[in-house]
C-alpha positions as CSV (number, residue, x, y, z in Angstrom):
1,X,0.0,0.0,0.0
2,X,1.4,3.4,-1.0
3,X,0.1,6.9,-0.5
4,X,0.8,8.8,-3.7
5,X,-1.8,11.5,-3.2
6,X,-1.6,14.6,-5.4
7,X,-1.4,18.2,-4.3
8,X,-1.1,21.5,-6.1
9,X,0.0,25.0,-5.1
10,X,-1.7,28.1,-6.5
11,X,-1.5,31.9,-6.1
12,X,-4.8,33.7,-6.0
13,X,-5.2,37.5,-5.2
14,X,-2.0,37.4,-3.1
15,X,-2.8,34.2,-1.3
16,X,-1.1,30.8,-1.4
17,X,-3.7,28.0,-1.8
18,X,-2.8,24.4,-1.5
19,X,-5.3,21.9,-2.9
20,X,-5.2,18.3,-1.8
21,X,-7.8,16.0,-3.4
22,X,-8.4,12.7,-1.7
23,X,-11.0,9.9,-1.4
24,X,-12.2,10.8,2.1
25,X,-15.8,11.9,2.8
26,X,-14.6,14.7,5.0
27,X,-13.1,18.1,4.2
28,X,-10.5,19.9,6.2
29,X,-9.9,23.6,5.5
30,X,-7.0,25.5,7.1
31,X,-5.9,29.1,6.9
32,X,-2.4,30.0,8.1
33,X,-1.1,33.5,8.6
34,X,2.7,33.1,8.2
35,X,3.3,35.5,11.2
36,X,3.6,34.6,14.8
37,X,5.3,35.9,17.9
38,X,8.5,36.2,15.9
39,X,6.8,39.4,14.4
40,X,6.0,41.0,17.7
41,X,7.8,43.4,20.0
42,X,7.9,43.7,23.8
43,X,5.2,46.4,23.6
44,X,2.7,44.3,21.6
45,X,3.7,40.8,22.8
46,X,0.7,38.5,22.7
47,X,-1.2,40.4,20.0
48,X,-1.2,37.4,17.6
49,X,-2.8,35.3,20.3
50,X,-5.6,37.8,20.8
51,X,-6.1,38.3,17.1
52,X,-6.5,34.5,16.8
53,X,-9.3,34.5,19.3
54,X,-11.1,37.5,17.7
55,X,-10.9,36.1,14.2
56,X,-12.5,32.8,15.0
57,X,-15.6,34.8,16.1
58,X,-15.5,37.3,13.2
59,X,-18.2,35.9,11.0
60,X,-21.6,37.6,10.6
61,X,-23.7,34.4,10.1
62,X,-22.8,33.3,13.7
63,X,-25.1,36.0,14.9
64,X,-25.5,36.5,18.6
65,X,-24.2,33.1,19.5
66,X,-20.5,32.2,19.4
67,X,-19.1,30.7,16.2
68,X,-18.1,27.7,18.2
69,X,-21.7,27.1,19.1
70,X,-22.7,27.7,15.4
71,X,-20.4,24.9,14.2
72,X,-21.3,22.6,17.1
73,X,-24.9,22.6,15.8
74,X,-23.6,21.6,12.3
75,X,-21.3,18.8,13.6
76,X,-18.2,20.7,12.4
77,X,-15.1,20.9,14.5
78,X,-13.2,24.2,14.5
79,X,-10.2,25.6,16.4
80,X,-7.2,27.9,16.1
81,X,-3.7,28.2,17.5
82,X,-0.8,30.6,17.7
83,X,2.9,29.8,17.9
84,X,6.2,31.4,17.4
85,X,6.0,31.5,13.6
86,X,2.3,31.4,12.5
87,X,-1.3,31.6,13.4
88,X,-3.5,28.7,12.2
89,X,-7.3,28.3,11.9
90,X,-9.2,25.3,10.7
91,X,-12.6,23.7,10.2
92,X,-13.2,20.0,9.7
93,X,-16.5,18.4,8.7
94,X,-18.4,16.3,6.2
95,X,-18.2,17.2,2.5
96,X,-21.9,18.2,2.4
97,X,-20.9,21.3,4.5
98,X,-17.9,22.2,2.3
99,X,-19.4,25.4,0.9
100,X,-20.3,27.0,4.2
101,X,-17.0,25.9,5.8
102,X,-15.1,27.4,2.9
103,X,-17.0,30.7,3.1
104,X,-16.4,31.0,6.8
105,X,-12.6,30.5,6.4
106,X,-12.3,33.0,3.6
107,X,-14.4,35.6,5.4
108,X,-12.7,35.5,8.8
109,X,-9.3,35.9,7.1
110,X,-10.1,38.4,4.3
111,X,-13.1,40.4,5.6
112,X,-13.3,39.7,9.3
113,X,-16.2,41.3,11.3
114,X,-14.2,42.9,14.2
115,X,-16.5,44.0,17.0
116,X,-15.9,45.6,20.4
117,X,-18.1,43.0,22.1
118,X,-15.9,40.2,20.7
119,X,-12.8,42.0,21.8
120,X,-14.1,42.3,25.4
121,X,-15.0,38.6,25.6
122,X,-11.8,37.3,24.0
123,X,-9.6,39.5,26.2
124,X,-11.0,37.8,29.2
125,X,-10.5,34.4,27.6
126,X,-6.9,35.1,26.7
127,X,-6.3,36.4,30.3
128,X,-7.6,33.1,31.7
129,X,-5.2,31.2,29.4
130,X,-2.3,33.4,30.5
131,X,-3.1,32.8,34.2
132,X,-3.2,29.0,33.6
133,X,0.2,29.1,31.8
134,X,1.7,31.3,34.5
135,X,0.7,28.8,37.2
136,X,2.8,26.2,35.6
137,X,6.2,26.4,37.3
138,X,8.0,25.5,34.1
139,X,7.1,28.9,32.6
140,X,10.1,30.5,34.4
141,X,12.4,28.0,32.8
142,X,10.9,28.6,29.3
143,X,11.0,32.4,29.8
144,X,14.6,32.3,30.8
145,X,15.5,30.0,27.9
146,X,13.8,32.3,25.3
147,X,15.4,35.5,26.6
148,X,18.9,34.0,26.3
149,X,18.4,31.9,23.2
150,X,16.7,34.4,20.9
151,X,17.8,37.8,19.7
152,X,14.5,38.3,18.0
153,X,12.5,40.6,20.4
154,X,9.1,38.8,19.8
155,X,10.6,35.4,20.6
156,X,12.3,36.7,23.7
157,X,9.0,37.6,25.2
158,X,7.0,34.7,23.8
159,X,7.0,33.1,27.3
160,X,6.8,36.3,29.4
161,X,3.2,36.1,30.6
162,X,3.6,39.2,32.9
163,X,4.4,41.4,29.9
164,X,1.6,39.8,27.8
165,X,-0.9,40.4,30.6
166,X,0.0,44.1,30.8
167,X,-0.2,44.4,27.1
168,X,-3.6,42.7,27.0
169,X,-5.0,45.3,29.4
170,X,-4.0,48.1,26.9
171,X,-5.4,46.4,23.8
172,X,-8.3,48.2,22.0
173,X,-10.0,47.8,18.7
174,X,-7.9,50.5,17.0
175,X,-4.7,48.6,17.9
176,X,-6.3,45.3,16.7
177,X,-7.4,46.9,13.4
178,X,-4.1,48.6,12.8
179,X,-2.2,45.5,13.5
180,X,-4.3,43.1,11.3
181,X,-4.7,45.5,8.4
182,X,-0.9,46.0,8.2
183,X,0.1,42.3,8.3
184,X,2.3,41.9,5.2
185,X,3.0,38.2,5.7
186,X,2.0,35.3,3.5
187,X,-1.5,33.8,4.1
188,X,-1.9,30.2,3.1
189,X,-5.2,28.3,2.6
190,X,-5.1,24.5,2.7
191,X,-8.1,22.6,1.3
192,X,-8.2,18.9,1.6
193,X,-11.0,16.5,0.8
194,X,-13.1,14.7,-1.9
195,X,-13.6,16.4,-5.2
196,X,-11.2,19.3,-4.5
197,X,-9.9,20.9,-7.7
198,X,-9.2,24.2,-9.4
199,X,-12.9,24.9,-9.9
200,X,-12.9,26.2,-6.4
201,X,-11.5,29.5,-7.8
202,X,-14.6,29.9,-9.9
203,X,-17.0,29.2,-7.0
204,X,-15.4,31.3,-4.2
205,X,-13.9,34.7,-4.2
206,X,-10.7,35.1,-2.3
207,X,-11.0,38.8,-1.5
208,X,-7.8,40.7,-2.1
209,X,-6.0,41.7,1.1
210,X,-4.4,45.0,0.1
211,X,-1.5,44.8,2.6
212,X,-0.5,41.4,1.4
213,X,2.5,42.4,-0.6
214,X,4.9,39.5,-0.8
215,X,5.4,35.7,-0.4
216,X,9.0,35.2,0.7
217,X,11.3,37.6,2.5
218,X,14.7,36.7,3.8
219,X,14.3,36.3,7.5
220,X,16.6,38.1,9.9
221,X,18.8,36.3,12.4
222,X,16.8,35.0,15.4
223,X,19.5,33.2,17.5
224,X,22.1,34.7,19.9
225,X,24.2,31.5,19.5
226,X,24.8,31.6,23.3
227,X,27.0,29.0,24.9
228,X,25.9,29.8,28.4
229,X,24.7,27.6,31.3
230,X,21.9,29.3,33.2
231,X,20.4,28.3,36.6
232,X,16.9,29.1,37.7
233,X,16.4,28.4,41.4
234,X,13.5,26.2,42.3
235,X,13.3,24.4,45.7
236,X,12.4,20.9,44.5
237,X,14.1,17.5,44.5
238,X,14.4,17.3,40.7
239,X,15.8,19.5,38.1
240,X,14.2,20.3,34.7
241,X,16.6,21.3,31.9
242,X,16.4,22.6,28.3
243,X,19.1,22.5,25.7
244,X,18.9,24.7,22.6
245,X,21.1,24.1,19.6
246,X,20.8,26.1,16.3
247,X,21.2,23.8,13.2
248,X,20.8,23.9,9.4
249,X,19.5,21.2,7.0
250,X,16.5,19.6,5.4
251,X,13.9,19.4,8.2
252,X,12.4,16.0,7.7
253,X,15.8,14.4,7.3
254,X,17.1,16.1,10.4
255,X,14.0,14.9,12.3
256,X,14.9,11.3,11.3
257,X,18.4,11.8,12.6
258,X,17.1,13.2,15.9
259,X,14.9,10.1,16.2
260,X,18.0,8.0,16.2
261,X,19.7,10.4,18.7
262,X,16.7,10.1,21.0
263,X,16.9,6.3,21.0
264,X,20.6,6.4,21.8
265,X,20.2,8.9,24.6
266,X,17.2,7.0,26.1
267,X,19.2,3.7,26.0
268,X,22.1,5.3,27.8
269,X,20.4,7.6,30.4
270,X,17.3,5.5,31.2
271,X,18.2,1.8,30.5
272,X,21.9,1.7,31.3
273,X,22.5,4.6,33.8
274,X,18.9,4.7,35.2
275,X,19.1,8.4,35.8
276,X,16.1,9.7,33.9
277,X,12.5,8.6,33.2
278,X,12.3,10.1,29.7
279,X,13.9,12.6,27.4
280,X,12.5,14.8,24.7
281,X,14.6,15.4,21.5
282,X,13.0,17.3,18.6
283,X,13.5,19.7,15.8
284,X,11.8,23.1,16.2
285,X,11.0,24.8,12.9
286,X,10.8,28.6,13.0
287,X,12.2,30.8,10.2
288,X,15.3,29.0,11.3
289,X,15.7,25.6,13.0
290,X,17.0,24.4,16.3
291,X,17.2,21.2,18.3
292,X,15.4,21.2,21.6
293,X,16.4,18.6,24.3
294,X,14.4,18.6,27.4
295,X,14.3,16.3,30.5
296,X,13.9,16.0,34.2
297,X,16.6,14.5,36.5
298,X,17.3,14.1,40.2
299,X,19.3,17.0,41.4
300,X,22.3,14.8,42.3
301,X,22.5,13.3,38.7
302,X,22.3,16.6,36.8
303,X,26.0,17.1,36.1
304,X,26.6,13.5,34.9
305,X,23.4,13.6,32.7
306,X,24.5,16.9,31.1
307,X,28.0,15.6,30.4
308,X,26.7,12.4,29.0
309,X,24.4,14.2,26.5
310,X,27.3,16.3,25.3
311,X,29.6,13.4,25.1
312,X,27.2,11.4,23.0
313,X,26.4,14.3,20.6
314,X,30.1,15.0,20.2
315,X,30.9,11.3,19.5
316,X,28.4,11.1,16.7
317,X,29.6,14.2,15.0
318,X,32.7,12.3,14.2
319,X,31.4,8.7,13.7
320,X,28.3,7.1,12.2
321,X,25.3,6.2,14.3
322,X,25.1,2.5,15.1
323,X,23.5,0.6,12.2
324,X,21.0,-1.2,14.4
325,X,19.5,2.2,15.6
326,X,19.3,3.5,12.0
327,X,17.6,0.3,10.8
328,X,15.2,0.6,13.8
329,X,14.3,4.2,13.0
330,X,13.6,3.4,9.3
331,X,11.4,0.4,10.2
332,X,9.5,2.5,12.8
333,X,8.9,5.2,10.1
334,X,7.7,2.5,7.7
335,X,5.3,1.2,10.3
336,X,3.9,4.7,10.8
337,X,3.6,5.2,7.0
338,X,1.4,2.1,6.8
339,X,-0.5,2.6,10.1
340,X,-1.4,6.3,9.9
341,X,-5.0,7.3,9.4
342,X,-4.9,9.2,6.1
343,X,-7.7,11.5,6.8
344,X,-8.3,14.9,5.1
345,X,-7.0,16.5,8.3
346,X,-3.8,14.4,8.2
347,X,-3.1,15.5,4.6
348,X,-3.9,19.2,5.3
349,X,-1.6,19.3,8.3
350,X,1.2,17.4,6.6
351,X,1.3,19.6,3.5
352,X,1.1,22.8,5.5
353,X,4.1,21.7,7.6
354,X,6.0,20.8,4.4
355,X,5.2,24.1,2.8
356,X,6.2,26.2,5.8
357,X,9.4,24.2,6.2
358,X,10.3,24.8,2.5
359,X,10.3,21.1,1.6
360,X,7.1,20.6,-0.4
361,X,7.3,16.9,-1.2
362,X,4.7,14.1,-1.3
363,X,4.2,11.8,1.6
364,X,5.4,8.9,-0.5
365,X,8.6,10.6,-1.6
366,X,9.4,11.6,2.0
367,X,8.9,8.0,3.0
368,X,11.2,6.7,0.2
369,X,13.9,9.4,0.9
370,X,14.1,8.4,4.6
371,X,14.4,4.7,3.7
372,X,17.4,5.5,1.4
373,X,19.1,8.3,3.3
374,X,22.4,8.2,5.2
375,X,21.6,9.0,8.8
376,X,24.3,11.0,10.7
377,X,24.5,13.6,13.4
378,X,24.2,17.2,12.1
379,X,27.0,19.6,12.8
380,X,26.6,22.0,15.7
381,X,28.7,24.4,17.7
382,X,26.5,26.5,20.0
383,X,24.6,25.0,23.0
384,X,22.5,26.9,25.5
385,X,21.8,24.9,28.7
386,X,19.1,26.3,31.0
387,X,18.1,24.4,34.1
388,X,15.6,24.9,37.0
389,X,16.3,23.3,40.3
390,X,17.7,23.6,43.8
391,X,21.4,23.0,43.1
392,X,23.9,25.0,41.1
393,X,26.1,23.0,38.7
394,X,29.8,22.9,39.6
């Protein structure tokens, strides 16, 4: 069984539109504004998050009820999210509701109904979110990491919930309108489902967004390339740590390599040394990429775990990964390839990630590339290590 589904990329009135026809009876429509907290400053930190909330409710047919309630009554799921590099909205439903789902997504992005009443409600919702995030003790670790790892002002304050709360209090409709009407970042629509083809452009009008002036702009530097070790005091028996490592390369191939690295680190630190429960190793894609390694360790084992991670990474910069681990990763990926539920939502999310990462290839080609590729540790030089716990490393 192979998954050689087709996709096509189009430009329409300044928008990028990805069409993904498939044989499912469902339709998934996403809209992605290619701008996130990386395009904020300290004085407007958090504005993308608030705009995300407001736009989901910015549709006239929802009337006096919320748009969430409107879609609940139609059996359609909808949601939105904001991260460091983009804001994404989606609706997912049966193909019989395609027309109305499509119109909703076009309208909230291109001609949103921005109301004072919505702003008031959503400011309160965002405030509650910030309070929940602030109550998580790890937010101090993440905030310290961001402020040392990034030179981009928006990313520095991505985890500073005190600053975002103060900014939220000052937000008004003029600031929201000025901000949204002057977004000059690419907006991408992804439409996945049965019968999707170019006739969609005859049926729906993608209203021109006057401020949308370009597709790709060379991104500025976002990393400080810091080599520091930073301690955040927290009086607990365990220590939480984060390691950030800027890297370059093709994202899906790098992710495959990191899967092997994760297996090796887990084997050493958990199985052999019995010093951790689990460890997270992943590639974070922003305008530029970095490796994030995160874990929790008993205070007394922090130094040896830190040195072991560095030793393993340095070792495999200079020699190949063990063949057994590489074979295991490829078989695991093959298993996922055959076991995945290939829904309209799966295809929409997959091709959006591919597009944003600059590697627009089919699912089948990605699978074949990973099966054939040489897997080796990527080169790196700069490592930031931030940890939160009782003891200071010596």
